Every structure is written in C-alpha cells, then in structure tokens.
C-alpha positions in Angstrom: -4.3 -92.4 18.5 -1.9 -89.5 19.1 -1.8 -88.9 15.4 -5.5 -88.5 15.3 -5.5 -86.0 18.1 -2.7 -84.0 16.4 -4.7 -83.8 13.1 -7.8 -82.6 15.0 -5.8 -79.9 16.7 -4.4 -78.6 13.4 -7.9 -78.5 12.0 -9.2 -76.5 14.9 -6.4 -74.0 14.6 -7.0 -73.6 10.8 -10.8 -73.1 11.4 -10.0 -70.4 14.0 -7.7 -68.6 11.6 -10.3 -68.7 8.8 -12.8 -67.3 11.2 -10.5 -64.4 12.2 -9.7 -63.7 8.6 -13.4 -63.5 7.7 -14.1 -61.2 10.6 -11.4 -58.7 9.3 -13.5 -58.2 6.1 -16.6 -57.0 8.0 -17.9 -53.6 7.0 -16.7 -50.6 9.1 -19.2 -49.1 11.5 -21.2 -46.0 10.3 -20.0 -42.7 11.7 -22.3 -40.1 13.2 -21.5 -36.7 11.8 -23.2 -33.3 11.7 -25.1 -32.8 8.5 -26.4 -29.6 7.1 -29.6 -29.5 5.0 -29.2 -26.8 2.4 -31.9 -24.3 1.6 -32.5 -20.9 0.0 -33.2 -18.1 2.4 -33.1 -14.4 2.8 -30.2 -13.6 5.1 -28.2 -10.7 6.4 -24.4 -11.2 6.3 -21.7 -9.2 7.9 -18.2 -8.9 6.5 -15.3 -7.2 8.3 -12.3 -5.4 6.8 -9.2 -4.2 8.7 -9.3 -0.4 8.8 -7.1 2.6 9.4 -8.6 5.6 11.1 -7.4 9.1 10.0 -8.3 12.6 11.0 -10.4 14.7 8.6 -7.3 16.9 8.4 -3.9 16.1 9.9 -1.3 18.8 9.2 2.4 19.0 10.3 3.4 22.5 11.5 7.0 23.2 10.5 9.1 26.3 11.0 9.4 28.5 7.9 12.4 30.4 9.3 15.2 29.7 11.8 15.3 31.1 15.3 15.2 30.4 19.0 11.9 29.1 20.3 10.8 32.0 22.5 7.3 31.0 23.5 5.2 27.9 23.6 1.6 29.1 23.9 -0.3 25.7 23.9 0.1 22.3 25.5 -0.1 18.8 24.0 -3.6 17.5 23.5 -5.1 21.0 23.7 -8.0 22.0 21.5 -7.2 25.1 19.5 -9.1 27.4 17.2 -8.2 28.5 13.7 -5.7 31.4 13.8 -4.8 30.8 17.5 -1.1 31.5 18.2 0.8 28.4 19.1 4.5 29.2 19.0 6.7 32.3 18.8 10.3 32.4 17.6 12.7 35.2 18.5 11.9 38.0 16.0 14.6 40.6 16.7 16.6 39.7 13.6 13.5 39.8 11.4 12.5 43.2 12.7 15.9 44.6 11.8 15.5 43.1 8.3 12.1 44.8 8.0 13.6 48.1 9.2 16.4 47.9 6.6 13.9 47.1 3.9 11.7 50.0 4.9 14.7 52.3 4.8 15.7 51.0 1.4 12.2 51.8 0.1 12.4 55.3 1.5 15.7 55.8 -0.3 14.3 54.5 -3.5 11.4 56.8 -3.4 13.7 59.8 -2.7 15.8 58.9 -5.7 12.7 58.6 -7.8 11.6 62.0 -6.7 15.0 63.5 -7.5 14.9 61.9 -10.9 11.4 63.3 -11.5 12.5 66.8 -10.7 15.6 66.4 -12.9 13.4 65.3 -15.8 11.2 68.3 -15.4 14.2 70.6 -15.4 15.7 69.0 -18.5 12.4 69.1 -20.3 12.3 72.9 -19.8 15.8 73.3 -21.1 15.1 71.2 -24.2 12.1 73.3 -25.0 14.4 76.3 -24.8 16.9 74.5 -26.9 19.6 74.9 -24.3 20.3 71.2 -24.2 19.9 68.5 -26.8 16.9 66.1 -26.9 19.3 63.2 -25.9 19.6 64.7 -22.4 15.8 64.4 -22.1 16.0 60.7 -23.0 18.7 60.2 -20.3 16.6 61.9 -17.7 13.6 59.7 -18.6 15.8 56.6 -18.3 17.0 57.7 -14.8 13.4 58.1 -13.7 12.4 54.7 -15.0 15.4 53.1 -13.1 14.4 54.9 -9.9 10.8 53.7 -10.2 12.1 50.1 -10.7 14.1 50.4 -7.6 10.9 51.4 -5.8 9.3 48.2 -6.9 12.3 46.2 -5.8 12.3 47.9 -2.4 8.5 47.2 -2.0 9.2 43.5 -2.7 12.0 43.5 -0.2 9.9 45.1 2.4 7.0 42.7 1.8 9.4 39.7 2.0 10.8 41.0 5.3 7.3 41.5 6.7 6.3 37.9 5.6 9.4 36.4 7.3 8.7 38.4 10.4 5.2 37.0 10.3 6.6 33.4 10.2 8.0 33.9 13.7 4.5 33.5 15.0 3.0 30.1 14.2 -0.8 29.9 14.4 -3.3 27.1 14.0 -4.4 26.6 10.4 -7.8 25.2 11.5 -9.8 24.1 14.5 -8.2 21.0 15.9 -6.2 19.3 18.6 -2.5 19.6 19.3 -0.3 16.5 19.0 3.2 16.1 20.6 5.4 19.2 20.8 8.8 18.2 19.6 11.0 21.1 21.0 11.4 22.7 24.3 11.5 26.4 25.1 14.8 28.0 24.1 15.6 25.4 21.4 17.2 26.6 18.2 14.7 25.8 15.5 16.0 25.3 12.0 14.0 26.1 8.9 11.7 23.2 8.1 11.9 21.7 11.7 8.7 19.9 12.8 7.1 21.7 15.7 3.9 19.7 16.2 0.9 18.3 14.3 -2.7 19.6 14.4 -5.6 17.2 13.8 -9.1 18.1 12.9 -11.0 15.1 14.4 -14.6 16.4 14.3 -15.0 13.9 11.5 -12.9 10.8 10.7 -11.8 9.2 7.5 -11.6 5.4 7.8 -9.8 3.5 5.0 -10.2 -0.2 4.3 -8.9 -2.4 1.5 -10.9 -4.6 -0.8 -9.5 -7.2 -3.1 -9.6 -6.8 -6.8 -12.0 -9.7 -7.2 -14.5 -8.2 -4.7 -14.2 -4.8 -6.3 -14.9 -6.2 -9.8 -17.8 -8.2 -8.4 -19.1 -5.0 -6.9 -18.8 -3.0 -10.1 -20.1 -5.7 -12.5 -22.9 -7.2 -10.4 -23.7 -4.4 -7.9 -22.5 -6.7 -5.1 -19.6 -6.6 -2.8 -18.4 -4.3 -0.1 -21.0 -1.5 -0.5 -22.1 1.5 -2.5 -21.1 5.1 -1.8 -23.5 6.4 0.8 -24.1 2.9 2.3 -24.1 2.9 6.1 -21.3 0.9 7.8 -20.2 0.2 11.4 -16.8 0.4 13.0 -15.4 -2.1 15.4 -12.8 -0.6 17.7 -9.5 -2.2 18.8 -11.1 -3.5 22.0 -13.8 -5.3 20.1 -16.6 -2.8 20.9 -18.8 -1.2 18.2 -18.4 2.5 17.8 -21.7 4.1 18.7 -22.1 6.2 15.6 -22.6 4.7 12.1 -20.6 5.9 9.2 -21.1 5.8 5.4 -18.9 4.9 2.5 -17.8 8.0 0.6 -15.5 7.1 -2.2 -13.0 4.6 -3.7 -9.4 5.4 -4.5 -8.3 5.6 -8.2 -5.7 2.8 -8.3 -4.8 -0.7 -6.9 -1.8 -1.2 -4.7 0.8 -3.0 -6.8 2.0 -5.2 -3.9 -1.3 -6.4 -2.6 -3.7 -6.0 -5.5 -6.2 -4.2 -3.2 -8.0 -1.0 -3.6 -8.9 1.3 -0.7 -12.5 2.4 0.2 -13.0 5.4 2.4 -15.8 5.7 4.9 -16.6 8.8 7.0 -17.6 8.8 10.7 -18.8 11.6 13.0 -16.6 12.0 16.1 -18.5 14.4 18.5 -17.0 12.9 21.6 -13.5 12.9 20.1 -13.1 9.2 21.0 -11.5 8.4 17.7 -7.9 9.6 17.2 -5.7 9.9 14.1 -3.7 6.7 13.4 -6.0 4.4 15.4 -7.0 1.0 14.0 -10.3 -1.0 13.9 -12.5 -3.0 11.5 -15.2 -1.8 9.2 -18.3 -4.0 9.5 -20.4 -4.2 6.3 -23.9 -5.6 6.6 -25.6 -6.8 3.4 -29.0 -8.4 2.8 -29.1 -11.3 0.3 -32.3 -12.7 -1.1 -32.6 -16.4 -1.8 -29.0 -17.1 -0.8 -27.5 -20.5 -0.7 -24.8 -20.5 1.9 -22.5 -23.3 3.0 -19.9 -23.1 5.8 -16.3 -22.8 4.9 -15.2 -25.8 7.0 -17.4 -28.1 4.9 -15.4 -27.4 1.8 -12.2 -28.9 0.5 -10.2 -28.3 -2.6 -8.7 -30.6 -5.2 -6.8 -29.1 -8.1 -8.3 -25.7 -7.6 -11.9 -27.0 -7.6 -14.2 -26.8 -4.6 -15.9 -29.9 -3.3 -18.3 -31.0 -0.4 -19.3 -34.4 0.8 -23.0 -34.8 0.1 -25.3 -37.6 1.3 -27.5 -39.5 -1.1 -30.9 -41.1 -0.1 -29.1 -44.0 1.5 -26.8 -41.7 3.6 -23.8 -42.7 1.5 -21.1 -40.1 1.1 -20.6 -38.7 -2.4 -18.2 -36.0 -3.5 -19.9 -33.0 -5.2 -18.2 -30.0 -6.8 -19.6 -26.5 -6.9 -18.7 -23.0 -8.0 -18.4 -20.4 -5.2 -19.6 -16.8 -5.6 -18.4 -14.8 -2.7 -16.5 -15.6 0.6 -18.2 -13.9 3.5 -16.4 -14.5 6.9 -16.8 -18.3 7.6 -19.3 -18.9 4.8 -19.4 -19.3 1.1 -22.1 -18.0 -1.2 -22.8 -20.7 -3.8 -23.0 -19.7 -7.4 -23.8 -23.1 -8.9 -23.4 -26.8 -8.4 -25.5 -27.2 -5.3 -29.2 -26.8 -4.6 -31.6 -26.7 -1.7 -32.1 -30.5 -1.7 -28.5 -31.3 -1.0 -27.4 -32.5 2.4 -23.7 -31.9 3.1 -21.3 -33.0 5.8 -20.6 -30.0 8.0 -17.7 -31.2 10.1 -15.3 -34.2 10.0 -14.7 -34.3 6.2 -11.1 -35.4 6.9 -12.3 -38.6 8.6 -14.5 -39.9 5.7 -14.2 -40.9 2.1 -16.5 -41.3 -0.8 -18.7 -44.3 -0.3 -18.7 -44.1 3.5 -21.9 -44.6 5.4 -23.0 -41.8 7.8 -25.5 -41.5 10.5 -26.7 -37.8 10.0 -27.0 -35.5 13.0 -28.9 -32.7 11.3 -28.1 -29.0 12.2 -29.7 -25.8 10.9 -28.2 -22.9 9.0 -29.9 -20.5 11.4 -27.9 -21.9 14.3 -24.6 -21.6 12.4 -25.4 -18.0 11.4 -26.3 -17.2 15.0 -22.9 -18.5 16.2 -21.1 -16.5 13.5 -22.9 -13.3 14.6 -21.8 -13.8 18.2 
C-alpha cells in the first residue's frame, strides 16, 4: 500500500513539473509603445548653428612712436567720432626733431642759392673765355647736389612732422572705446596697444556649416540658406534678438581641422545691445514641401546603415532600412526607403526586436514638431 502511495506522489510531481515547463513557453505579452504614422506634409523647420558675434569694424590702436602718456582724453566704453583725439604722448622731443629738420631745410636752400649764384658767375666767365668750360660743369654739379640736399631736407622735415603727428592718437572711425591698457604717465613703447575701437552699428555674425551641408546647399539649392535670406539670432540667455539679419557671404575655404566652412550674416545694432566677441546661435528657418520627417530617437544604425522598427498590418515589428537626406535638429528628412504608409516605433526601440508584437499608441508628427519648436 505504501508503495502505491509513493508511486502516485512521484506521478503528481512529474505532472506539476511538466505543467511548469509548458507555461515557460507561453508567448510574451504585447508591449504598448508610441507609434508614429508617417505622412508627407509641408513643414517649417528650424536649425541652429553656434555663432560668433563680431563688430562691423574692430581695430586695435597702437602707438607708432615711443613716449610718455601725457593725456587720456576718453574713457572706457565711451562713444567717439571719427577724428576725435583719444590719447596724447609727450611731444617735446618730436618738436625738437621737427625744428632741426626745418633748420636743415633752410640751410640746404641757402646752399642751393649760393650754388645758383656761383653757376651764374662761372657762366659769365666762360663766355668771356676767362675760365675753361670744365669749371662751368663743376658749377652745375654743385647746384644739382644742393638741390638734392633740398629734397632730402624736405623729406626729413615731412618725416619729423609725421612723427610729431603720431603723438596725438585719434579715432579712425565712429565707434566705442574698449579697455584702456595704460595709465597716465606710463612710458609707451612703439607698437604698444593703447585700446580697441569697435564700430558696432552693424554686426557680423559667423557660423560654421559642415562640408556635407554646404555641398547639399550648392548642388540642390538646399541647406543653411542663400545670401540675402533672413535669419534670426538667439542670444546667450536664450532670448531671440529683436532684429532679423541676413546672410551675406560664404568664406573661401574650409577649416582643415573641422571640415567646416563659415557663413557670415549681418545684423543691425541700433540699441548697441550686441558687443564684439559675444556668442549666440543663428536660427535658420526653412520651408519644405511634401517633407517626410522621422524623429531621430526612432532611428538606430547597424554597420553604417539607418533603420527603424516598422509595424505591419498585424502590428508585428519589422526592421526597415532607409536613406537619410538632411539632419535637422531632432529630426531626419528621409530621402528614400520609407513612405507615408509606414508606421514606425517612436520610442522604446531598445526594448523590442524584430517579430515582437506591439500595441500601438499613435502619436502625430504635429505634436512632435510643436514640442521641438518649444
């Protein structure tokens, strides 16, 4: 009897084990994931580029002669007009040099006058055959030498006058004064930086574009924008500059280290809010007709090819490759491989595999674009 009970217990345990093993092979539950129904639509996209803000003109003012800084006629941050005196160096030494040069010129002119009189006298003697013609040639040579010394003296005087003028440093154009690097009474050496003057009535804003984007722009008339196209500027605090700018030109060569090429946009600056050396972002807005966009987070790469997880009619996941055209912020413009009938997994691609069953939670492209715009 005990043997019968033991056999029955073993059978029950075996049956329970088989039941547990069979339950382990049950299909996994379907996952609910956000799914995007693709579709062609006209859309406006924004793309941002890191930008450097430069003054229309930014010039270093350096001393052309040495001397003590005798007067500082402006203050840092002051607006100045073209030709306005800014600094004065002690000019006593240069006035002396100008006086010496003027005296040398007077002496040269006196010598030339003497040589001219001597030539006239010798000419008369030659006509009377009192002296030989060679004396006349010598007199002409002495006059020519005296006239050459006059030219030398004139050049010396002009040079002394120019150097004297260098002791007064004036504004080369209307602008704003930057930091003043020396105090009153400092000994200024030739070439020393005194300050910088910036003309900020208009600003040049530079931003870099990759070679691929540039080539796409040139070949297909797409990309960062055409010369004359309006652009916006986002300031460092995240606000949009109130005045629109426009693209003016493209630099002539790519940077060897980055492979980028610089575009230049111009912005008015009537309130002088923008300063030389500031930073920001250029915002380019472009309108695309019949665009097929997909979000970047829905895409994954395998061996340099781009894929998405698409759903078939049974809501089964299938891998599908496509060819991208342009990356725009968090979206990719599709060139080929996908169409408006495709439904792709928007989020959670790392949690599924091909063949998985999905409960779709449909979302719209309009809602994604609205979030991206914010």
